[in-house]
N, C-alpha and C positions, 0 to 999 in steps of 0.2 A: 200535425204533419208538417215537416220542414222541407221546403223546396227552395230553389234558387232561380233567379231570372236568367234568361238567355235571349239573344236577339236572332238566333238562327234556328231553323227547324229542318235543315237539309238532311238530317238523318231520319229515315222513315220509321224504322223500328225504335222502340224505346226500351232502355234498360231500366230496371227497378231494383232498389235495395231497401229492405226493411231491417232496421237495426234496433235490437233490444226493445221490441214493442211490448208495452204493458197496459192492461186495462182490466178493471174489475167492475162487476155488477154486484154490489153488496159484498157478500163473502166469497163469491164465485170469481176466480181468476180466469177471465175469458182469454186474455193474452198474458203470458208470463215470461217475458224475456225472449220473445219470438224473433228469429233472424231468418232472412231469406234474401238471396240475390238472384235476379233474373237477368241474364245477358240479353242484349238486343237480338230479337228473332228467335229466342228460345221458347219452347212450350213445356210447361211444368205442371204436373198434376199434384194436387193436395189430397191426401188420404188420411182419414181419422174417424173414430167413432162419433156418433151424434154427441154434440156438446164439446167437441175437441177445440172449438174456437175458429173453425173455418169461415163461417159467415161473418163473425166479428172482424176477422182479418180483412175480408173484402170491404166491409163497411168502413173500416179504418182507412183503407187505401183511397177510397173515393171521398173521404172526409165526412161521412155520415156519423162517425163516432169520434169523440175527442180522446186522444191518448193521454194516459197519465204519465207515460215515459216513452222515449224512443223517437226515432226519426224515420221518415220515408223519403227517399231521394230518387230522383230520376236521372237518367243519362240519355240525351243531353239534359242539363239542368234546366228545369222549368218552374215557373210559378204554379201554384195550385190550380189557378184558373186555366192556364194553358195545358197543364197535365190532364185535367178533366176533359178539356176539349178534344184531346187526342186519345181518350180512354173510352172504351165501350164496355158497359156492365150489363150482364144478363142475369137476373136473379132467378131463384127457383120458382117464384110465383109472381105473376103479373098482377099487381095490386092497385093499379090506377087505370084511368081511361074507360071504365066499364060503361059509362053512359054515352060514350062516343061510338061512332062506327069505326071499323078498322081503318078506313081511309082518312077519317077525321083525326084519329089518334096519330097516324103517320104524319099528317100535315102539321099537327100541333108540335110534334117533336122536331120536324123540319124547321119550323119557325124559331125554335129555341136553340138549335144546334148550328153554330156558324159554319161547321165543316160538312154539313149534310150534303150527300152526293145523290142527287135525284136519279141519275142513270143507274148507279149501283143499287139504290133502294128498289127501283123497279125490277132489277134483275133478281134481287133477293125475294121480292114479292112473288115473282113468277116461279122461281125455283121452289119456293115453299107453298105455292098454290093458295095464296090468300084471297078471300073474297072481300073486296073493299067495302061492300055495302052492308055487311053483317055487323050488328052491334057487338062490342067486345064482350058484354055480359052474356051474350048468347053463344059464344064460341065454346067448343069442347076444350078440355084440358090440353089436348095435343095442339089444337089450333091456337090457343092462347100462348103456348110455348113457341110456336112458329112466329107469332106476332112479336113476342118479346125479343126474339133474335133480330127481326127487322128494325124494331125501335132502338135496340142497343147497338146495332152494327151498321146502320145505313150511312154513317159518316166515315166509313173505312178507317176505323180506329187503328192506331199504331200499337196500343196496349189493349188486349182483350181479357176481361175478367168474367169468368163463367162460374156461377155458384149453383151447382146441382140443377142446371137448366133443363135436363131431360127427365127429371124425376116424375114417373108415372105417366109418361106419354106413350102413345101407341107405337107399334113397330115401324109403320110407314113414316111417321114424323121423325122418329129416331134415326132412321136411315137417311132421310132427306137432310136433316140437320148435320149429321156427321159428314156427309158428302160436301155440304156447303162450307163447313169449318175447315176441312182438309183443303178444299179449293182456295179458300180465303187465305190460309196460311201460305200456300204455295205461290199465290199471285201477289199478295201484299206484304209478305215477309213480316207479318205482325208478331209481336210477343204475346204469349198466351199464358194465363194462370187459370187452371181448371180444377174445381173441387167436384168430385163425383164419387159415388159408391158403385158406379157402373165401370168396373175396372177394365173391361174390354175396350171401352171408349178411350181410356187413358193410354192403353197399349197402342191404339191406332193413331192417337193425336199427339202424344207428348214425348219429349226426349228423356225426361227423368221424373221420378215421383218422390215427393217429400212427405214423410210421415209426421203427423201432428198429433200430440196428445196433451190434453189439459193446458192448452195455450202455448205449448212449447214445440219447437222443431226438434224432432228426435233423431231422424236419420234421413238420408237421401240416397237413391240408387237409380242408375240408368234403367230406363224402361225395358230395353232389350234384355238386359241382364236379369231383371226381375221376372220377365215373361218366360225366359228360357233357361235360366241358370239355377233354379231352386229345386231341391230334391228332398223328399221325405224318406228318411232311412228308418225302417222298422226293424228293430233288433230283438231277437228272442234268445232265451237261454242265459240271460244275465242274472246276477245275484240281485236280491232286493236292495242291497246297499249301494249298488253301482250308480255313479253319477258321472256325467261327461266332464273331462278335464281338457277339452279343446273348444275352439270357437264354434258356436252354432247360433242359429236364430232363435230356436224354441226347442224345449224339451218337456216331454210329459210321459206318464205311464198310462197304458191303455190295454185292457184285456190281457194282462200278463206280459206285455211287451213294452219296450222303451221306444218311443217315437221321437225322432229328432228331425228338425228342419234345418237343412244346410244350404249354403250358397257356394256354387262352384264345384270343384272337384271333391268327391266324397271319399276318395281312396285314402287320404291321410287319416280321416276319422276311422275308417274300417281297420286300418293297420294299428291305430292306437288302441282300439277296443280289443282286437285279437291278441295284442301283446300281453294283456292281463286276463282276458276271457276267451281262451282258444276255442271254446265250444259254441261261441255265439253264432247265430244264423241271421242272415241279412236279406231284407227285401227292399228294393229301391222303387220309389214311385216319383216320376217327374210331375211337378206341380204346375197347374195352370196359374195365370196371374192372379185370379181370384183367391185360390188356395194359398199362394205365396203371400199375398197381402194379408189374408186372414191370420196366418201364423205370425206375421210380424206385429199385427195389432194385439194378438194374444200375448206376445212377448213384452210389448210395452206395458200391458196391464199387469203382468207378473212382476215387472220391475218397479211399478209405482206403488 
C-alpha cells in the first residue's frame, strides 16, 4: 500500500483511492485490477457473490495483505500508520479477545489506540447494551457483533470499513447497529465502505453501490437509483429467435416469456419491441433493491 506523509489532520473525513489493485492466492485472482475512489464523507456499498474479493479488498486497505500491484492513497495524504489510526475496521467475525471479559477487551483496545475516545466508547456500549463483565467467548453471535463495533469504532474513525458485520445477527442487534451507524455518519461525517449481502442496509446507509466480480470493479450506481429505478419487463408473444437490441441489465427466457431487467424509463424498450413484434404483450414489475442487485449479479456472471 502506498501512502504519503502529511503534517495536518484538519480534515475530519478521509478520502480513499484504490488504483489497479492486484493480488493472487495461488491460481485464484482475489483482486484483479480493482479500482475504487471514495470522496471524503461518502458512504459506498460493495456487492458481489461470495469469493468476489470483498474481504481481500478490506484486508489490503488495512495492510493485512501485501499487494502484488497497485496503490492505495488517502486524502489528505497520510502515512500508513496515521491512516490506520484514523480507520475503523469491523470484520464479519470477532476472532480475538475470547479469553477476556467484554470490559477487558475494550480496555485492551483503548491502550493500543491513541485516538480512543472513552466518552464515545461508553456511549456506544450503552447504545448497544453491552455487559462488561461477560467473557467474550460466552457472548452470543449478536452480542459479539455489537462488541466488534465498539472495538472498531470507539476512536471515532474518519474512515469506517465494515465487512459483512451483521451476518447472522438477531433482529434487535441489527436494528441497534443500523441506528448507531446512521447516527455516527450524521454526527462525525465519516467516510464508509460497507460490504454486505443485506441490501436493505445498503439502501439505508450508502450513497452508491459498487458491484464487484472476480476481483474487479464492474459497475457503480447511485443507491436511490438502484432502489427505485429498476424494472422487470416480462414480454410475451415474441418469436423464439428474438433478442433485445437495446441497453438492458439482464435478459433471460422463462416459461415462454422474455424477461428483461431495465434501468430507468422502459418506454423506449417497449417501442423498440413493438416496432418489430406488434403482438407483444407487456407486464411491468418494479424491483426491490434485492431483486435489482440479484439481476445485476446474474448479468455479471453471464458476461464472465
